[in-house]
C-alpha positions as CSV (number, residue, x, y, z in Angstrom):
1,X,-63.9,113.2,-47.5
2,X,-65.6,113.3,-44.0
3,X,-65.7,109.6,-43.6
4,X,-62.3,108.9,-45.0
5,X,-59.9,107.3,-42.7
6,X,-56.7,109.0,-42.2
7,X,-53.7,106.7,-41.3
8,X,-51.4,108.5,-39.0
9,X,-48.0,106.9,-38.0
10,X,-46.2,107.9,-34.6
11,X,-42.6,107.3,-35.0
12,X,-40.6,106.7,-31.7
13,X,-37.3,108.3,-32.5
14,X,-35.0,106.8,-29.8
15,X,-33.9,103.3,-29.1
16,X,-31.8,103.9,-26.1
17,X,-32.2,101.9,-22.8
18,X,-34.7,103.5,-20.4
19,X,-35.8,106.1,-22.9
20,X,-38.6,108.6,-22.6
21,X,-39.7,108.5,-26.2
22,X,-41.9,105.5,-25.8
23,X,-43.8,107.1,-23.0
24,X,-44.4,110.3,-25.0
25,X,-45.4,108.1,-28.2
26,X,-48.0,106.2,-26.4
27,X,-49.4,109.6,-24.9
28,X,-49.6,111.3,-28.2
29,X,-51.0,108.2,-29.8
30,X,-53.9,108.2,-27.3
31,X,-54.6,111.8,-28.0
32,X,-54.6,111.2,-31.8
33,X,-57.1,108.3,-31.3
34,X,-59.5,110.6,-29.6
35,X,-60.1,112.1,-33.1
36,X,-62.8,110.9,-35.6
37,X,-61.8,108.9,-38.5
38,X,-58.1,108.3,-37.9
39,X,-56.1,105.0,-37.6
40,X,-53.0,105.2,-35.4
41,X,-50.0,103.1,-35.4
42,X,-46.8,103.4,-33.5
43,X,-43.7,102.6,-35.5
44,X,-40.9,101.9,-33.0
45,X,-37.5,102.2,-34.6
46,X,-36.3,99.4,-32.1
47,X,-38.4,97.0,-34.5
48,X,-36.6,98.1,-37.6
49,X,-32.9,97.5,-37.3
50,X,-31.8,99.4,-40.4
51,X,-28.1,99.5,-41.1
52,X,-26.5,102.9,-41.8
53,X,-27.6,104.1,-45.0
54,X,-25.0,102.7,-47.6
55,X,-26.7,102.2,-50.9
56,X,-25.1,103.3,-54.2
57,X,-28.4,104.9,-55.3
58,X,-30.3,107.6,-53.4
59,X,-33.7,106.7,-52.4
60,X,-35.0,109.6,-54.6
61,X,-33.6,107.8,-57.7
62,X,-34.5,104.2,-56.6
63,X,-36.7,102.3,-59.0
64,X,-37.2,99.2,-56.7
65,X,-37.2,98.6,-53.2
66,X,-34.0,98.2,-51.3
67,X,-33.3,94.4,-50.2
68,X,-32.7,94.9,-46.6
69,X,-35.8,93.4,-44.7
70,X,-36.1,96.0,-42.1
71,X,-35.7,98.8,-44.5
72,X,-38.5,97.3,-46.8
73,X,-40.8,96.8,-43.8
74,X,-40.2,100.4,-42.6
75,X,-40.6,101.8,-46.1
76,X,-44.0,99.9,-46.5
77,X,-45.2,101.3,-43.3
78,X,-44.2,104.8,-44.5
79,X,-45.9,104.3,-47.8
80,X,-49.3,103.3,-45.7
81,X,-49.2,106.7,-43.8
82,X,-51.3,109.7,-44.5
83,X,-49.3,111.6,-41.8
84,X,-46.7,111.3,-39.3
85,X,-46.0,112.3,-35.7
86,X,-42.2,111.9,-34.9
87,X,-41.3,111.8,-31.1
88,X,-37.7,112.7,-30.6
89,X,-35.2,113.7,-27.9
90,X,-32.6,116.5,-28.5
91,X,-29.0,115.2,-28.7
92,X,-26.4,117.9,-29.2
93,X,-28.7,120.4,-30.6
94,X,-30.1,117.9,-33.1
95,X,-31.9,114.6,-33.5
96,X,-30.9,110.9,-33.0
97,X,-28.6,109.3,-35.2
98,X,-31.2,106.4,-35.7
99,X,-34.0,108.6,-36.7
100,X,-31.9,110.5,-39.2
101,X,-30.9,107.2,-40.6
102,X,-34.7,106.2,-40.9
103,X,-35.4,109.4,-42.8
104,X,-32.5,108.7,-45.2
105,X,-33.7,105.2,-46.3
106,X,-36.9,106.4,-47.7
107,X,-38.0,109.3,-50.2
108,X,-41.0,109.0,-52.4
109,X,-43.0,107.3,-49.5
110,X,-42.6,110.6,-47.5
111,X,-43.6,113.0,-50.3
112,X,-46.5,115.2,-50.0
113,X,-47.4,114.2,-46.5
114,X,-47.6,116.3,-43.4
115,X,-45.5,115.8,-40.3
116,X,-45.7,117.0,-36.8
117,X,-43.3,116.6,-33.8
118,X,-43.2,115.8,-30.2
119,X,-39.8,116.6,-28.7
120,X,-38.0,116.7,-25.3
121,X,-34.7,117.8,-23.9
122,X,-32.9,121.3,-23.5
123,X,-35.4,124.0,-24.6
124,X,-38.0,121.4,-25.1
125,X,-36.2,119.6,-28.0
126,X,-36.8,122.8,-30.1
127,X,-33.3,122.5,-31.8
128,X,-34.1,118.9,-32.8
129,X,-37.4,119.9,-34.2
130,X,-35.7,122.6,-36.3
131,X,-33.2,120.0,-37.9
132,X,-36.2,117.7,-38.4
133,X,-38.2,120.3,-40.3
134,X,-35.1,120.8,-42.8
135,X,-35.1,117.2,-43.3
136,X,-38.8,117.0,-43.9
137,X,-38.8,119.8,-46.4
138,X,-36.1,118.1,-48.5
139,X,-38.2,114.9,-48.3
140,X,-41.0,117.1,-50.0
141,X,-43.1,116.8,-46.7
142,X,-45.1,119.6,-45.1
143,X,-43.8,120.2,-41.4
144,X,-46.5,121.9,-39.5
145,X,-45.6,124.8,-37.2
146,X,-47.2,123.7,-34.0
147,X,-45.2,121.1,-31.9
148,X,-45.3,119.7,-28.5
149,X,-42.0,120.6,-26.4
150,X,-41.2,119.0,-23.4
151,X,-38.5,120.6,-21.0
152,X,-36.2,118.7,-19.2
153,X,-37.4,119.9,-15.8
154,X,-40.8,118.3,-16.7
155,X,-39.7,115.0,-18.1
156,X,-36.6,114.1,-16.0
157,X,-38.7,113.6,-12.9
158,X,-41.0,111.4,-14.8
159,X,-38.2,109.3,-16.3
160,X,-36.7,108.8,-12.9
161,X,-40.0,107.9,-11.2
162,X,-40.2,111.0,-9.2
163,X,-43.4,112.4,-10.8
164,X,-46.4,111.4,-12.5
165,X,-46.5,111.1,-16.2
166,X,-50.2,111.8,-16.3
167,X,-50.0,115.1,-14.8
168,X,-47.0,116.0,-17.0
169,X,-48.9,115.1,-20.1
170,X,-51.8,117.0,-18.7
171,X,-49.7,120.1,-18.8
172,X,-48.8,119.6,-22.5
173,X,-52.5,119.1,-23.5
174,X,-52.8,122.6,-25.1
175,X,-49.7,122.1,-27.2
176,X,-50.9,118.7,-28.1
177,X,-54.4,120.0,-29.3
178,X,-52.8,122.7,-31.4
179,X,-50.5,120.2,-33.0
180,X,-53.1,117.7,-33.7
181,X,-55.5,120.4,-35.0
182,X,-52.9,121.6,-37.5
183,X,-51.8,118.0,-38.6
184,X,-55.4,116.9,-39.2
185,X,-56.1,119.9,-41.5
186,X,-52.9,119.4,-43.3
187,X,-53.6,115.5,-43.6
188,X,-57.1,116.0,-44.9
189,X,-55.9,118.6,-47.6
190,X,-52.9,116.7,-48.7
191,X,-54.7,113.4,-48.9
192,X,-57.2,115.1,-51.2
193,X,-54.4,116.5,-53.3
194,X,-52.5,113.3,-53.6
195,X,-55.7,111.6,-54.6
């Protein structure tokens, strides 16, 4: 197992103009790449224009892939993953609609895999992460405890070009290290269990 490559997908959970999610996703992907035996891919929801979930059959009961091309591509990427890190802002004490919709289109491909979170916003996006953990449990995932929470007073200056992103992310290093450590432990354990 020591030389097995772990396939980790980083999901960019916002599609809005001028978003911060792409910066945070690029940073956490680079941190993950420092780990041995991992393969990292960023899945940007801007590249997967999925309609609102509208199928007659729930993903947990589907027996063949959905026909929508973007959904099929996204589902295939989720199937490849051994673990996930979701980067999400907090909107109205929860996550984004586009991210929730992406979760809703997939089921079996999420099952028995760990998921970690990088969030930002009021109280560091903690309420968005709590909702995402509930969703993950329903999808039979293993949400890990440690997360990276970036408070607004730290990311707003970066977003508007008034502060250095590198310095801000340096301040998040301890949180990132803790999250990555837990994520890798669960990824290895669940990959063996799935096998």
